[in-house]
mmCIF file of the N, C-alpha and C atoms, coordinates in Angstrom:
data_MODEL
# 
_entry.id   MODEL 
# 
loop_
_atom_site.group_PDB 
_atom_site.id 
_atom_site.type_symbol 
_atom_site.label_atom_id 
_atom_site.label_alt_id 
_atom_site.label_comp_id 
_atom_site.label_asym_id 
_atom_site.label_entity_id 
_atom_site.label_seq_id 
_atom_site.pdbx_PDB_ins_code 
_atom_site.Cartn_x 
_atom_site.Cartn_y 
_atom_site.Cartn_z 
_atom_site.occupancy 
_atom_site.B_iso_or_equiv 
_atom_site.pdbx_formal_charge 
_atom_site.auth_seq_id 
_atom_site.auth_comp_id 
_atom_site.auth_asym_id 
_atom_site.auth_atom_id 
_atom_site.pdbx_PDB_model_num 
ATOM 1   N N  . MET A 1 1  ? -27.689 24.954  44.582  1.00 0.00 ? 1  MET A N  1 
ATOM 2   C CA . MET A 1 1  ? -27.188 23.620  44.840  1.00 0.00 ? 1  MET A CA 1 
ATOM 3   C C  . MET A 1 1  ? -25.664 23.669  44.810  1.00 0.00 ? 1  MET A C  1 
ATOM 4   N N  . GLU A 1 2  ? -25.063 23.246  45.844  1.00 0.00 ? 2  GLU A N  1 
ATOM 5   C CA . GLU A 1 2  ? -23.618 23.305  45.991  1.00 0.00 ? 2  GLU A CA 1 
ATOM 6   C C  . GLU A 1 2  ? -22.998 22.001  45.515  1.00 0.00 ? 2  GLU A C  1 
ATOM 7   N N  . LYS A 1 3  ? -21.922 22.114  44.724  1.00 0.00 ? 3  LYS A N  1 
ATOM 8   C CA . LYS A 1 3  ? -21.238 20.920  44.235  1.00 0.00 ? 3  LYS A CA 1 
ATOM 9   C C  . LYS A 1 3  ? -20.387 20.337  45.342  1.00 0.00 ? 3  LYS A C  1 
ATOM 10  N N  . GLN A 1 4  ? -20.429 19.035  45.441  1.00 0.00 ? 4  GLN A N  1 
ATOM 11  C CA . GLN A 1 4  ? -19.620 18.343  46.422  1.00 0.00 ? 4  GLN A CA 1 
ATOM 12  C C  . GLN A 1 4  ? -18.248 18.049  45.812  1.00 0.00 ? 4  GLN A C  1 
ATOM 13  N N  . PRO A 1 5  ? -17.202 18.210  46.549  1.00 0.00 ? 5  PRO A N  1 
ATOM 14  C CA . PRO A 1 5  ? -15.886 17.880  46.011  1.00 0.00 ? 5  PRO A CA 1 
ATOM 15  C C  . PRO A 1 5  ? -15.786 16.385  45.747  1.00 0.00 ? 5  PRO A C  1 
ATOM 16  N N  . LEU A 1 6  ? -15.024 16.042  44.739  1.00 0.00 ? 6  LEU A N  1 
ATOM 17  C CA . LEU A 1 6  ? -14.832 14.650  44.364  1.00 0.00 ? 6  LEU A CA 1 
ATOM 18  C C  . LEU A 1 6  ? -13.596 14.117  45.071  1.00 0.00 ? 6  LEU A C  1 
ATOM 19  N N  . PHE A 1 7  ? -13.789 13.099  45.848  1.00 0.00 ? 7  PHE A N  1 
ATOM 20  C CA . PHE A 1 7  ? -12.687 12.469  46.555  1.00 0.00 ? 7  PHE A CA 1 
ATOM 21  C C  . PHE A 1 7  ? -12.506 11.066  46.019  1.00 0.00 ? 7  PHE A C  1 
ATOM 22  N N  . LEU A 1 8  ? -11.312 10.745  45.652  1.00 0.00 ? 8  LEU A N  1 
ATOM 23  C CA . LEU A 1 8  ? -10.996 9.403   45.173  1.00 0.00 ? 8  LEU A CA 1 
ATOM 24  C C  . LEU A 1 8  ? -10.041 8.757   46.149  1.00 0.00 ? 8  LEU A C  1 
ATOM 25  N N  . ASP A 1 9  ? -10.332 7.526   46.455  1.00 0.00 ? 9  ASP A N  1 
ATOM 26  C CA . ASP A 1 9  ? -9.386  6.821   47.313  1.00 0.00 ? 9  ASP A CA 1 
ATOM 27  C C  . ASP A 1 9  ? -8.299  6.197   46.450  1.00 0.00 ? 9  ASP A C  1 
ATOM 28  N N  . ALA A 1 10 ? -7.282  5.669   47.046  1.00 0.00 ? 10 ALA A N  1 
ATOM 29  C CA . ALA A 1 10 ? -6.135  5.122   46.323  1.00 0.00 ? 10 ALA A CA 1 
ATOM 30  C C  . ALA A 1 10 ? -6.547  4.013   45.379  1.00 0.00 ? 10 ALA A C  1 
ATOM 31  N N  . ALA A 1 11 ? -7.476  3.157   45.791  1.00 0.00 ? 11 ALA A N  1 
ATOM 32  C CA . ALA A 1 11 ? -7.930  2.042   44.937  1.00 0.00 ? 11 ALA A CA 1 
ATOM 33  C C  . ALA A 1 11 ? -8.625  2.581   43.692  1.00 0.00 ? 11 ALA A C  1 
ATOM 34  N N  . ALA A 1 12 ? -9.440  3.610   43.852  1.00 0.00 ? 12 ALA A N  1 
ATOM 35  C CA . ALA A 1 12 ? -10.147 4.186   42.705  1.00 0.00 ? 12 ALA A CA 1 
ATOM 36  C C  . ALA A 1 12 ? -9.159  4.827   41.738  1.00 0.00 ? 12 ALA A C  1 
ATOM 37  N N  . VAL A 1 13 ? -8.152  5.512   42.268  1.00 0.00 ? 13 VAL A N  1 
ATOM 38  C CA . VAL A 1 13 ? -7.137  6.134   41.410  1.00 0.00 ? 13 VAL A CA 1 
ATOM 39  C C  . VAL A 1 13 ? -6.377  5.062   40.648  1.00 0.00 ? 13 VAL A C  1 
ATOM 40  N N  . LEU A 1 14 ? -5.986  3.981   41.321  1.00 0.00 ? 14 LEU A N  1 
ATOM 41  C CA . LEU A 1 14 ? -5.261  2.899   40.649  1.00 0.00 ? 14 LEU A CA 1 
ATOM 42  C C  . LEU A 1 14 ? -6.128  2.217   39.600  1.00 0.00 ? 14 LEU A C  1 
ATOM 43  N N  . GLN A 1 15 ? -7.400  2.008   39.923  1.00 0.00 ? 15 GLN A N  1 
ATOM 44  C CA . GLN A 1 15 ? -8.308  1.373   38.968  1.00 0.00 ? 15 GLN A CA 1 
ATOM 45  C C  . GLN A 1 15 ? -8.480  2.269   37.742  1.00 0.00 ? 15 GLN A C  1 
ATOM 46  N N  . HIS A 1 16 ? -8.684  3.554   37.970  1.00 0.00 ? 16 HIS A N  1 
ATOM 47  C CA . HIS A 1 16 ? -8.829  4.504   36.867  1.00 0.00 ? 16 HIS A CA 1 
ATOM 48  C C  . HIS A 1 16 ? -7.538  4.560   36.057  1.00 0.00 ? 16 HIS A C  1 
ATOM 49  N N  . SER A 1 17 ? -6.415  4.598   36.740  1.00 0.00 ? 17 SER A N  1 
ATOM 50  C CA . SER A 1 17 ? -5.129  4.645   36.079  1.00 0.00 ? 17 SER A CA 1 
ATOM 51  C C  . SER A 1 17 ? -4.893  3.390   35.257  1.00 0.00 ? 17 SER A C  1 
ATOM 52  N N  . SER A 1 18 ? -5.241  2.237   35.784  1.00 0.00 ? 18 SER A N  1 
ATOM 53  C CA . SER A 1 18 ? -5.077  0.977   35.052  1.00 0.00 ? 18 SER A CA 1 
ATOM 54  C C  . SER A 1 18 ? -5.954  0.961   33.810  1.00 0.00 ? 18 SER A C  1 
ATOM 55  N N  . SER A 1 19 ? -7.175  1.470   33.960  1.00 0.00 ? 19 SER A N  1 
ATOM 56  C CA . SER A 1 19 ? -8.097  1.512   32.826  1.00 0.00 ? 19 SER A CA 1 
ATOM 57  C C  . SER A 1 19 ? -7.557  2.434   31.730  1.00 0.00 ? 19 SER A C  1 
ATOM 58  N N  . VAL A 1 20 ? -7.076  3.596   32.109  1.00 0.00 ? 20 VAL A N  1 
ATOM 59  C CA . VAL A 1 20 ? -6.513  4.547   31.145  1.00 0.00 ? 20 VAL A CA 1 
ATOM 60  C C  . VAL A 1 20 ? -5.263  3.952   30.508  1.00 0.00 ? 20 VAL A C  1 
ATOM 61  N N  . ASP A 1 21 ? -4.422  3.318   31.324  1.00 0.00 ? 21 ASP A N  1 
ATOM 62  C CA . ASP A 1 21 ? -3.216  2.673   30.784  1.00 0.00 ? 21 ASP A CA 1 
ATOM 63  C C  . ASP A 1 21 ? -3.574  1.593   29.774  1.00 0.00 ? 21 ASP A C  1 
ATOM 64  N N  . ALA A 1 22 ? -4.584  0.799   30.084  1.00 0.00 ? 22 ALA A N  1 
ATOM 65  C CA . ALA A 1 22 ? -4.998  -0.265  29.169  1.00 0.00 ? 22 ALA A CA 1 
ATOM 66  C C  . ALA A 1 22 ? -5.515  0.321   27.856  1.00 0.00 ? 22 ALA A C  1 
ATOM 67  N N  . GLU A 1 23 ? -6.311  1.379   27.959  1.00 0.00 ? 23 GLU A N  1 
ATOM 68  C CA . GLU A 1 23 ? -6.820  2.022   26.743  1.00 0.00 ? 23 GLU A CA 1 
ATOM 69  C C  . GLU A 1 23 ? -5.680  2.629   25.937  1.00 0.00 ? 23 GLU A C  1 
ATOM 70  N N  . PHE A 1 24 ? -4.754  3.265   26.630  1.00 0.00 ? 24 PHE A N  1 
ATOM 71  C CA . PHE A 1 24 ? -3.610  3.866   25.947  1.00 0.00 ? 24 PHE A CA 1 
ATOM 72  C C  . PHE A 1 24 ? -2.769  2.791   25.264  1.00 0.00 ? 24 PHE A C  1 
ATOM 73  N N  . ASN A 1 25 ? -2.505  1.693   25.960  1.00 0.00 ? 25 ASN A N  1 
ATOM 74  C CA . ASN A 1 25 ? -1.716  0.605   25.378  1.00 0.00 ? 25 ASN A CA 1 
ATOM 75  C C  . ASN A 1 25 ? -2.417  0.004   24.171  1.00 0.00 ? 25 ASN A C  1 
ATOM 76  N N  . SER A 1 26 ? -3.737  -0.135  24.260  1.00 0.00 ? 26 SER A N  1 
ATOM 77  C CA . SER A 1 26 ? -4.507  -0.660  23.125  1.00 0.00 ? 26 SER A CA 1 
ATOM 78  C C  . SER A 1 26 ? -4.413  0.293   21.930  1.00 0.00 ? 26 SER A C  1 
ATOM 79  N N  . LEU A 1 27 ? -4.571  1.579   22.194  1.00 0.00 ? 27 LEU A N  1 
ATOM 80  C CA . LEU A 1 27 ? -4.473  2.576   21.119  1.00 0.00 ? 27 LEU A CA 1 
ATOM 81  C C  . LEU A 1 27 ? -3.072  2.605   20.537  1.00 0.00 ? 27 LEU A C  1 
ATOM 82  N N  . ASP A 1 28 ? -2.073  2.525   21.392  1.00 0.00 ? 28 ASP A N  1 
ATOM 83  C CA . ASP A 1 28 ? -0.687  2.507   20.935  1.00 0.00 ? 28 ASP A CA 1 
ATOM 84  C C  . ASP A 1 28 ? -0.424  1.306   20.030  1.00 0.00 ? 28 ASP A C  1 
ATOM 85  N N  . ALA A 1 29 ? -0.949  0.153   20.407  1.00 0.00 ? 29 ALA A N  1 
ATOM 86  C CA . ALA A 1 29 ? -0.766  -1.053  19.587  1.00 0.00 ? 29 ALA A CA 1 
ATOM 87  C C  . ALA A 1 29 ? -1.458  -0.897  18.238  1.00 0.00 ? 29 ALA A C  1 
ATOM 88  N N  . LYS A 1 30 ? -2.638  -0.300  18.246  1.00 0.00 ? 30 LYS A N  1 
ATOM 89  C CA . LYS A 1 30 ? -3.374  -0.093  16.985  1.00 0.00 ? 30 LYS A CA 1 
ATOM 90  C C  . LYS A 1 30 ? -2.644  0.895   16.078  1.00 0.00 ? 30 LYS A C  1 
ATOM 91  N N  . VAL A 1 31 ? -2.115  1.960   16.646  1.00 0.00 ? 31 VAL A N  1 
ATOM 92  C CA . VAL A 1 31 ? -1.364  2.950   15.858  1.00 0.00 ? 31 VAL A CA 1 
ATOM 93  C C  . VAL A 1 31 ? -0.107  2.311   15.281  1.00 0.00 ? 31 VAL A C  1 
ATOM 94  N N  . THR A 1 32 ? 0.591   1.522   16.098  1.00 0.00 ? 32 THR A N  1 
ATOM 95  C CA . THR A 1 32 ? 1.791   0.829   15.627  1.00 0.00 ? 32 THR A CA 1 
ATOM 96  C C  . THR A 1 32 ? 1.448   -0.120  14.485  1.00 0.00 ? 32 THR A C  1 
ATOM 97  N N  . GLU A 1 33 ? 0.342   -0.854  14.627  1.00 0.00 ? 33 GLU A N  1 
ATOM 98  C CA . GLU A 1 33 ? -0.098  -1.768  13.567  1.00 0.00 ? 33 GLU A CA 1 
ATOM 99  C C  . GLU A 1 33 ? -0.449  -0.996  12.300  1.00 0.00 ? 33 GLU A C  1 
ATOM 100 N N  . PHE A 1 34 ? -1.123  0.144   12.453  1.00 0.00 ? 34 PHE A N  1 
ATOM 101 C CA . PHE A 1 34 ? -1.499  0.972   11.311  1.00 0.00 ? 34 PHE A CA 1 
ATOM 102 C C  . PHE A 1 34 ? -0.267  1.503   10.589  1.00 0.00 ? 34 PHE A C  1 
ATOM 103 N N  . ILE A 1 35 ? 0.726   1.944   11.347  1.00 0.00 ? 35 ILE A N  1 
ATOM 104 C CA . ILE A 1 35 ? 1.969   2.451   10.750  1.00 0.00 ? 35 ILE A CA 1 
ATOM 105 C C  . ILE A 1 35 ? 2.663   1.340   9.967   1.00 0.00 ? 35 ILE A C  1 
ATOM 106 N N  . GLY A 1 36 ? 2.703   0.140   10.549  1.00 0.00 ? 36 GLY A N  1 
ATOM 107 C CA . GLY A 1 36 ? 3.303   -0.994  9.843   1.00 0.00 ? 36 GLY A CA 1 
ATOM 108 C C  . GLY A 1 36 ? 2.569   -1.305  8.555   1.00 0.00 ? 36 GLY A C  1 
ATOM 109 N N  . LEU A 1 37 ? 1.236   -1.268  8.607   1.00 0.00 ? 37 LEU A N  1 
ATOM 110 C CA . LEU A 1 37 ? 0.438   -1.514  7.409   1.00 0.00 ? 37 LEU A CA 1 
ATOM 111 C C  . LEU A 1 37 ? 0.719   -0.461  6.347   1.00 0.00 ? 37 LEU A C  1 
ATOM 112 N N  . CYS A 1 38 ? 0.803   0.803   6.748   1.00 0.00 ? 38 CYS A N  1 
ATOM 113 C CA . CYS A 1 38 ? 1.100   1.884   5.792   1.00 0.00 ? 38 CYS A CA 1 
ATOM 114 C C  . CYS A 1 38 ? 2.465   1.674   5.146   1.00 0.00 ? 38 CYS A C  1 
ATOM 115 N N  . GLU A 1 39 ? 3.437   1.276   5.936   1.00 0.00 ? 39 GLU A N  1 
ATOM 116 C CA . GLU A 1 39 ? 4.777   1.040   5.390   1.00 0.00 ? 39 GLU A CA 1 
ATOM 117 C C  . GLU A 1 39 ? 4.773   -0.130  4.418   1.00 0.00 ? 39 GLU A C  1 
ATOM 118 N N  . ARG A 1 40 ? 4.074   -1.208  4.767   1.00 0.00 ? 40 ARG A N  1 
ATOM 119 C CA . ARG A 1 40 ? 3.993   -2.361  3.847   1.00 0.00 ? 40 ARG A CA 1 
ATOM 120 C C  . ARG A 1 40 ? 3.287   -1.979  2.554   1.00 0.00 ? 40 ARG A C  1 
ATOM 121 N N  . LEU A 1 41 ? 2.201   -1.209  2.661   1.00 0.00 ? 41 LEU A N  1 
ATOM 122 C CA . LEU A 1 41 ? 1.466   -0.800  1.459   1.00 0.00 ? 41 LEU A CA 1 
ATOM 123 C C  . LEU A 1 41 ? 2.296   0.150   0.602   1.00 0.00 ? 41 LEU A C  1 
ATOM 124 N N  . ARG A 1 42 ? 3.070   1.021   1.232   1.00 0.00 ? 42 ARG A N  1 
ATOM 125 C CA . ARG A 1 42 ? 3.942   1.937   0.477   1.00 0.00 ? 42 ARG A CA 1 
ATOM 126 C C  . ARG A 1 42 ? 4.983   1.138   -0.301  1.00 0.00 ? 42 ARG A C  1 
ATOM 127 N N  . THR A 1 43 ? 5.574   0.136   0.357   1.00 0.00 ? 43 THR A N  1 
ATOM 128 C CA . THR A 1 43 ? 6.571   -0.713  -0.298  1.00 0.00 ? 43 THR A CA 1 
ATOM 129 C C  . THR A 1 43 ? 5.922   -1.501  -1.438  1.00 0.00 ? 43 THR A C  1 
ATOM 130 N N  . GLU A 1 44 ? 4.749   -2.072  -1.167  1.00 0.00 ? 44 GLU A N  1 
ATOM 131 C CA . GLU A 1 44 ? 4.051   -2.833  -2.204  1.00 0.00 ? 44 GLU A CA 1 
ATOM 132 C C  . GLU A 1 44 ? 3.677   -1.939  -3.390  1.00 0.00 ? 44 GLU A C  1 
ATOM 133 N N  . ASN A 1 45 ? 3.226   -0.732  -3.106  1.00 0.00 ? 45 ASN A N  1 
ATOM 134 C CA . ASN A 1 45 ? 2.870   0.212   -4.163  1.00 0.00 ? 45 ASN A CA 1 
ATOM 135 C C  . ASN A 1 45 ? 4.089   0.554   -5.012  1.00 0.00 ? 45 ASN A C  1 
ATOM 136 N N  . HIS A 1 46 ? 5.221   0.778   -4.358  1.00 0.00 ? 46 HIS A N  1 
ATOM 137 C CA . HIS A 1 46 ? 6.464   1.068   -5.077  1.00 0.00 ? 46 HIS A CA 1 
ATOM 138 C C  . HIS A 1 46 ? 6.837   -0.104  -5.985  1.00 0.00 ? 46 HIS A C  1 
ATOM 139 N N  . ASP A 1 47 ? 6.770   -1.324  -5.441  1.00 0.00 ? 47 ASP A N  1 
ATOM 140 C CA . ASP A 1 47 ? 7.097   -2.514  -6.230  1.00 0.00 ? 47 ASP A CA 1 
ATOM 141 C C  . ASP A 1 47 ? 6.151   -2.670  -7.415  1.00 0.00 ? 47 ASP A C  1 
ATOM 142 N N  . LEU A 1 48 ? 4.870   -2.426  -7.183  1.00 0.00 ? 48 LEU A N  1 
ATOM 143 C CA . LEU A 1 48 ? 3.887   -2.547  -8.266  1.00 0.00 ? 48 LEU A CA 1 
ATOM 144 C C  . LEU A 1 48 ? 4.121   -1.496  -9.349  1.00 0.00 ? 48 LEU A C  1 
ATOM 145 N N  . ARG A 1 49 ? 4.504   -0.299  -8.951  1.00 0.00 ? 49 ARG A N  1 
ATOM 146 C CA . ARG A 1 49 ? 4.816   0.737   -9.949  1.00 0.00 ? 49 ARG A CA 1 
ATOM 147 C C  . ARG A 1 49 ? 6.009   0.325   -10.812 1.00 0.00 ? 49 ARG A C  1 
ATOM 148 N N  . GLN A 1 50 ? 7.018   -0.279  -10.180 1.00 0.00 ? 50 GLN A N  1 
ATOM 149 C CA . GLN A 1 50 ? 8.174   -0.750  -10.942 1.00 0.00 ? 50 GLN A CA 1 
ATOM 150 C C  . GLN A 1 50 ? 7.772   -1.885  -11.887 1.00 0.00 ? 50 GLN A C  1 
ATOM 151 N N  . GLN A 1 51 ? 6.938   -2.802  -11.407 1.00 0.00 ? 51 GLN A N  1 
ATOM 152 C CA . GLN A 1 51 ? 6.480   -3.902  -12.263 1.00 0.00 ? 51 GLN A CA 1 
ATOM 153 C C  . GLN A 1 51 ? 5.661   -3.370  -13.437 1.00 0.00 ? 51 GLN A C  1 
ATOM 154 N N  . LEU A 1 52 ? 4.815   -2.384  -13.169 1.00 0.00 ? 52 LEU A N  1 
ATOM 155 C CA . LEU A 1 52 ? 4.008   -1.794  -14.238 1.00 0.00 ? 52 LEU A CA 1 
ATOM 156 C C  . LEU A 1 52 ? 4.892   -1.115  -15.280 1.00 0.00 ? 52 LEU A C  1 
ATOM 157 N N  . ALA A 1 53 ? 5.889   -0.374  -14.838 1.00 0.00 ? 53 ALA A N  1 
ATOM 158 C CA . ALA A 1 53 ? 6.802   0.288   -15.777 1.00 0.00 ? 53 ALA A CA 1 
ATOM 159 C C  . ALA A 1 53 ? 7.535   -0.751  -16.621 1.00 0.00 ? 53 ALA A C  1 
ATOM 160 N N  . ALA A 1 54 ? 7.981   -1.845  -16.003 1.00 0.00 ? 54 ALA A N  1 
ATOM 161 C CA . ALA A 1 54 ? 8.669   -2.901  -16.749 1.00 0.00 ? 54 ALA A CA 1 
ATOM 162 C C  . ALA A 1 54 ? 7.717   -3.553  -17.753 1.00 0.00 ? 54 ALA A C  1 
ATOM 163 N N  . ALA A 1 55 ? 6.478   -3.791  -17.340 1.00 0.00 ? 55 ALA A N  1 
ATOM 164 C CA . ALA A 1 55 ? 5.497   -4.403  -18.242 1.00 0.00 ? 55 ALA A CA 1 
ATOM 165 C C  . ALA A 1 55 ? 5.194   -3.482  -19.426 1.00 0.00 ? 55 ALA A C  1 
ATOM 166 N N  . LYS A 1 56 ? 5.108   -2.185  -19.172 1.00 0.00 ? 56 LYS A N  1 
ATOM 167 C CA . LYS A 1 56 ? 4.866   -1.233  -20.260 1.00 0.00 ? 56 LYS A CA 1 
ATOM 168 C C  . LYS A 1 56 ? 6.040   -1.233  -21.237 1.00 0.00 ? 56 LYS A C  1 
ATOM 169 N N  . ASN A 1 57 ? 7.250   -1.276  -20.712 1.00 0.00 ? 57 ASN A N  1 
ATOM 170 C CA . ASN A 1 57 ? 8.427   -1.320  -21.583 1.00 0.00 ? 57 ASN A CA 1 
ATOM 171 C C  . ASN A 1 57 ? 8.440   -2.598  -22.410 1.00 0.00 ? 57 ASN A C  1 
ATOM 172 N N  . ASP A 1 58 ? 8.113   -3.724  -21.795 1.00 0.00 ? 58 ASP A N  1 
ATOM 173 C CA . ASP A 1 58 ? 8.049   -5.001  -22.524 1.00 0.00 ? 58 ASP A CA 1 
ATOM 174 C C  . ASP A 1 58 ? 6.993   -4.941  -23.618 1.00 0.00 ? 58 ASP A C  1 
ATOM 175 N N  . ALA A 1 59 ? 5.829   -4.390  -23.295 1.00 0.00 ? 59 ALA A N  1 
ATOM 176 C CA . ALA A 1 59 ? 4.746   -4.291  -24.277 1.00 0.00 ? 59 ALA A CA 1 
ATOM 177 C C  . ALA A 1 59 ? 5.167   -3.403  -25.444 1.00 0.00 ? 59 ALA A C  1 
ATOM 178 N N  . LYS A 1 60 ? 5.838   -2.304  -25.147 1.00 0.00 ? 60 LYS A N  1 
ATOM 179 C CA . LYS A 1 60 ? 6.307   -1.403  -26.212 1.00 0.00 ? 60 LYS A CA 1 
ATOM 180 C C  . LYS A 1 60 ? 7.314   -2.112  -27.106 1.00 0.00 ? 60 LYS A C  1 
ATOM 181 N N  . ARG A 1 61 ? 8.261   -2.814  -26.476 1.00 0.00 ? 61 ARG A N  1 
ATOM 182 C CA . ARG A 1 61 ? 9.285   -3.532  -27.244 1.00 0.00 ? 61 ARG A CA 1 
ATOM 183 C C  . ARG A 1 61 ? 8.640   -4.620  -28.107 1.00 0.00 ? 61 ARG A C  1 
ATOM 184 N N  . LEU A 1 62 ? 7.680   -5.353  -27.556 1.00 0.00 ? 62 LEU A N  1 
ATOM 185 C CA . LEU A 1 62 ? 7.012   -6.405  -28.326 1.00 0.00 ? 62 LEU A CA 1 
ATOM 186 C C  . LEU A 1 62 ? 6.198   -5.820  -29.472 1.00 0.00 ? 62 LEU A C  1 
ATOM 187 N N  . ASN A 1 63 ? 5.540   -4.695  -29.242 1.00 0.00 ? 63 ASN A N  1 
ATOM 188 C CA . ASN A 1 63 ? 4.784   -4.047  -30.324 1.00 0.00 ? 63 ASN A CA 1 
ATOM 189 C C  . ASN A 1 63 ? 5.704   -3.577  -31.443 1.00 0.00 ? 63 ASN A C  1 
ATOM 190 N N  . GLU A 1 64 ? 6.884   -3.100  -31.065 1.00 0.00 ? 64 GLU A N  1 
ATOM 191 C CA . GLU A 1 64 ? 7.849   -2.693  -32.088 1.00 0.00 ? 64 GLU A CA 1 
ATOM 192 C C  . GLU A 1 64 ? 8.312   -3.905  -32.896 1.00 0.00 ? 64 GLU A C  1 
ATOM 193 N N  . ARG A 1 65 ? 8.533   -5.019  -32.229 1.00 0.00 ? 65 ARG A N  1 
ATOM 194 C CA . ARG A 1 65 ? 8.949   -6.236  -32.944 1.00 0.00 ? 65 ARG A CA 1 
ATOM 195 C C  . ARG A 1 65 ? 7.839   -6.742  -33.864 1.00 0.00 ? 65 ARG A C  1 
ATOM 196 N N  . ILE A 1 66 ? 6.603   -6.657  -33.407 1.00 0.00 ? 66 ILE A N  1 
ATOM 197 C CA . ILE A 1 66 ? 5.462   -7.077  -34.235 1.00 0.00 ? 66 ILE A CA 1 
ATOM 198 C C  . ILE A 1 66 ? 5.369   -6.180  -35.466 1.00 0.00 ? 66 ILE A C  1 
ATOM 199 N N  . GLU A 1 67 ? 5.521   -4.888  -35.259 1.00 0.00 ? 67 GLU A N  1 
ATOM 200 C CA . GLU A 1 67 ? 5.453   -3.948  -36.387 1.00 0.00 ? 67 GLU A CA 1 
ATOM 201 C C  . GLU A 1 67 ? 6.574   -4.224  -37.383 1.00 0.00 ? 67 GLU A C  1 
ATOM 202 N N  . SER A 1 68 ? 7.759   -4.497  -36.877 1.00 0.00 ? 68 SER A N  1 
ATOM 203 C CA . SER A 1 68 ? 8.891   -4.817  -37.754 1.00 0.00 ? 68 SER A CA 1 
ATOM 204 C C  . SER A 1 68 ? 8.619   -6.100  -38.541 1.00 0.00 ? 68 SER A C  1 
ATOM 205 N N  . ALA A 1 69 ? 8.095   -7.107  -37.870 1.00 0.00 ? 69 ALA A N  1 
ATOM 206 C CA . ALA A 1 69 ? 7.778   -8.367  -38.552 1.00 0.00 ? 69 ALA A CA 1 
ATOM 207 C C  . ALA A 1 69 ? 6.688   -8.153  -39.592 1.00 0.00 ? 69 ALA A C  1 
ATOM 208 N N  . LYS A 1 70 ? 5.732   -7.301  -39.294 1.00 0.00 ? 70 LYS A N  1 
ATOM 209 C CA . LYS A 1 70 ? 4.650   -6.998  -40.233 1.00 0.00 ? 70 LYS A CA 1 
ATOM 210 C C  . LYS A 1 70 ? 5.201   -6.348  -41.505 1.00 0.00 ? 70 LYS A C  1 
ATOM 211 N N  . VAL A 1 71 ? 6.111   -5.385  -41.311 1.00 0.00 ? 71 VAL A N  1 
ATOM 212 C CA . VAL A 1 71 ? 6.712   -4.699  -42.467 1.00 0.00 ? 71 VAL A CA 1 
ATOM 213 C C  . VAL A 1 71 ? 7.495   -5.699  -43.317 1.00 0.00 ? 71 VAL A C  1 
ATOM 214 N N  . LYS A 1 72 ? 8.271   -6.573  -42.677 1.00 0.00 ? 72 LYS A N  1 
ATOM 215 C CA . LYS A 1 72 ? 9.047   -7.577  -43.425 1.00 0.00 ? 72 LYS A CA 1 
ATOM 216 C C  . LYS A 1 72 ? 8.124   -8.533  -44.166 1.00 0.00 ? 72 LYS A C  1 
ATOM 217 N N  . LEU A 1 73 ? 7.051   -8.960  -43.516 1.00 0.00 ? 73 LEU A N  1 
ATOM 218 C CA . LEU A 1 73 ? 6.110   -9.883  -44.155 1.00 0.00 ? 73 LEU A CA 1 
ATOM 219 C C  . LEU A 1 73 ? 5.425   -9.222  -45.352 1.00 0.00 ? 73 LEU A C  1 
ATOM 220 N N  . GLU A 1 74 ? 5.021   -7.973  -45.204 1.00 0.00 ? 74 GLU A N  1 
ATOM 221 C CA . GLU A 1 74 ? 4.402   -7.258  -46.325 1.00 0.00 ? 74 GLU A CA 1 
ATOM 222 C C  . GLU A 1 74 ? 5.387   -7.124  -47.488 1.00 0.00 ? 74 GLU A C  1 
ATOM 223 N N  . SER A 1 75 ? 6.658   -6.891  -47.168 1.00 0.00 ? 75 SER A N  1 
ATOM 224 C CA . SER A 1 75 ? 7.678   -6.772  -48.200 1.00 0.00 ? 75 SER A CA 1 
ATOM 225 C C  . SER A 1 75 ? 7.855   -8.097  -48.937 1.00 0.00 ? 75 SER A C  1 
ATOM 226 N N  . LEU A 1 76 ? 7.881   -9.185  -48.194 1.00 0.00 ? 76 LEU A N  1 
ATOM 227 C CA . LEU A 1 76 ? 8.000   -10.519 -48.810 1.00 0.00 ? 76 LEU A CA 1 
ATOM 228 C C  . LEU A 1 76 ? 6.777   -10.830 -49.679 1.00 0.00 ? 76 LEU A C  1 
ATOM 229 N N  . LEU A 1 77 ? 5.607   -10.508 -49.174 1.00 0.00 ? 77 LEU A N  1 
ATOM 230 C CA . LEU A 1 77 ? 4.385   -10.784 -49.946 1.00 0.00 ? 77 LEU A CA 1 
ATOM 231 C C  . LEU A 1 77 ? 4.351   -9.948  -51.234 1.00 0.00 ? 77 LEU A C  1 
ATOM 232 N N  . ALA A 1 78 ? 4.887   -8.746  -51.185 1.00 0.00 ? 78 ALA A N  1 
ATOM 233 C CA . ALA A 1 78 ? 4.890   -7.883  -52.370 1.00 0.00 ? 78 ALA A CA 1 
ATOM 234 C C  . ALA A 1 78 ? 5.805   -8.441  -53.448 1.00 0.00 ? 78 ALA A C  1 
ATOM 235 N N  . ARG A 1 79 ? 6.833   -9.221  -53.056 1.00 0.00 ? 79 ARG A N  1 
ATOM 236 C CA . ARG A 1 79 ? 7.757   -9.783  -54.020 1.00 0.00 ? 79 ARG A CA 1 
ATOM 237 C C  . ARG A 1 79 ? 7.284   -11.093 -54.648 1.00 0.00 ? 79 ARG A C  1 
ATOM 238 N N  . LEU A 1 80 ? 6.240   -11.654 -54.085 1.00 0.00 ? 80 LEU A N  1 
ATOM 239 C CA . LEU A 1 80 ? 5.727   -12.920 -54.641 1.00 0.00 ? 80 LEU A CA 1 
ATOM 240 C C  . LEU A 1 80 ? 5.102   -12.667 -56.026 1.00 0.00 ? 80 LEU A C  1 
ATOM 241 N N  . PRO A 1 81 ? 5.357   -13.592 -56.933 1.00 0.00 ? 81 PRO A N  1 
ATOM 242 C CA . PRO A 1 81 ? 4.725   -13.422 -58.250 1.00 0.00 ? 81 PRO A CA 1 
ATOM 243 C C  . PRO A 1 81 ? 3.207   -13.690 -58.145 1.00 0.00 ? 81 PRO A C  1 
ATOM 244 N N  . ASP A 1 82 ? 2.498   -13.052 -59.001 1.00 0.00 ? 82 ASP A N  1 
ATOM 245 C CA . ASP A 1 82 ? 1.040   -13.241 -59.020 1.00 0.00 ? 82 ASP A CA 1 
ATOM 246 C C  . ASP A 1 82 ? 0.640   -14.538 -59.586 1.00 0.00 ? 82 ASP A C  1 
# 
């Protein structure tokens, strides 16, 4: 069985080209949107890491203040007469 050569007329080439262009443009838009999303998430992740570090520092400082107040209160209670 002999293969027949494929002949495309100008309209078929333009239609195929338009279809490929449309698919390419759609894919390009999706990739661009994905890149933007990745950049926004990277920025948000960075901001959240900074907020977490600040919250940890605040918690540490507050725990130190609580411990200091506890020591002072125990000292005061020890001085109270029975």
